[in-house]
N, C-alpha and C positions, 0 to 999 in steps of 0.2 A: 162292495156297497154299490149299489146303483139308483140313480134317480126315478122316481115313477114316470112311465111310460118309455122307458129304456130298457134294454135287455143285457144279459150276460151271456157271454157264448163259453160253453163247456167243450172241450175237444179231447177226443181219442188220440193218443198218438199213434202213428203210422207202425211204429213197433209192436205195441200191444197188440193193435189191429192183426199186423200180418203174422203173429204169433197167436192168434185166437184169443186174445185175453180181452173181453168186452166189459163193458160198465154200463150203468143207467144210474136216472136220476129219479126218484121217487119219492114224493112228501109223505112224511110222517110228523106225527104231534111232536112238539118239541118237549120233553129233550131228547127224543129218537134214540130212547135206550130200553133197557129192561124193565122201565115202569108200567108196561103192559103186563107183566106177570110172565111172559115168555123169552126167550134167548134172543129174537130178533124182533126188529121193529114192524111195524104194519103199515101198508100204504093208505095213511090216513090222515094227511094232514089238512089243517083248516083251509089252506087254496091247494086243491088238487091237481098235481101235475106228473106225468111220466113221460120219461124223454124216450122210452122204449130201449132196447139194447143195443146199444151204439157199435156199430162195426159194419163192414162190407160184407156183400156175399161173395162167394167162390174161393173160400179158404180153402186150399188142397182141391182135391176132386168132389167134394160134397157142398151141398147149399147150406149155409148156417141159421139158424134163427136171430138175425139183426135186421137194423132197419134199413141197410144199405147207405148210411152215413157215418162218418166220424163225429160229428159236432150236433150239438143241441142249445137252444137259446132258450132263456128264460121269457115267458109271454109277456108283451109289453103292457098287458092289462093287469100284472101282479100286483095284488093290493100292498100298501106301505105295511111293513114289519118285517119280521125276521122269519125264515122260511127254512124248515129244517129238511134234510132230504138223507136218503141211504142210496145204496147200490142193492139191487135185487141179487145180482150176481154174487156179489162179496158182501154180505150184510153188515159186517163188520167196519163197511168202509163209511162212514158219514160224515155231514158237513152242514152249512148252512151258508145263506144269504141275507143280506139286508137290502130293503127297498124304502129308500127316505122320500118324503115330499118334495114335490118339485121347488125350486127356489124362485 
């Protein structure tokens, strides 16, 4: 849970990054499950966000399709409410976070 106007930081571990195991956080409508009629969620959350594929470039001798960083933070203008997300690389990985009003 985070107060409106603040951010939550998500971090890819160095171990995952070094082994080419990357992740993303992409918005999806709650409950972010098979309710869309397909096996995977859709990037269609009420508040649209996408971290890009977290990871650094240069794994091995190739250039990888990553954003070049291991962290992503929720935008500070994220509206109050519960926001669900999934990993585009591993669609069964899903989560949520809640933004509460400023006190």
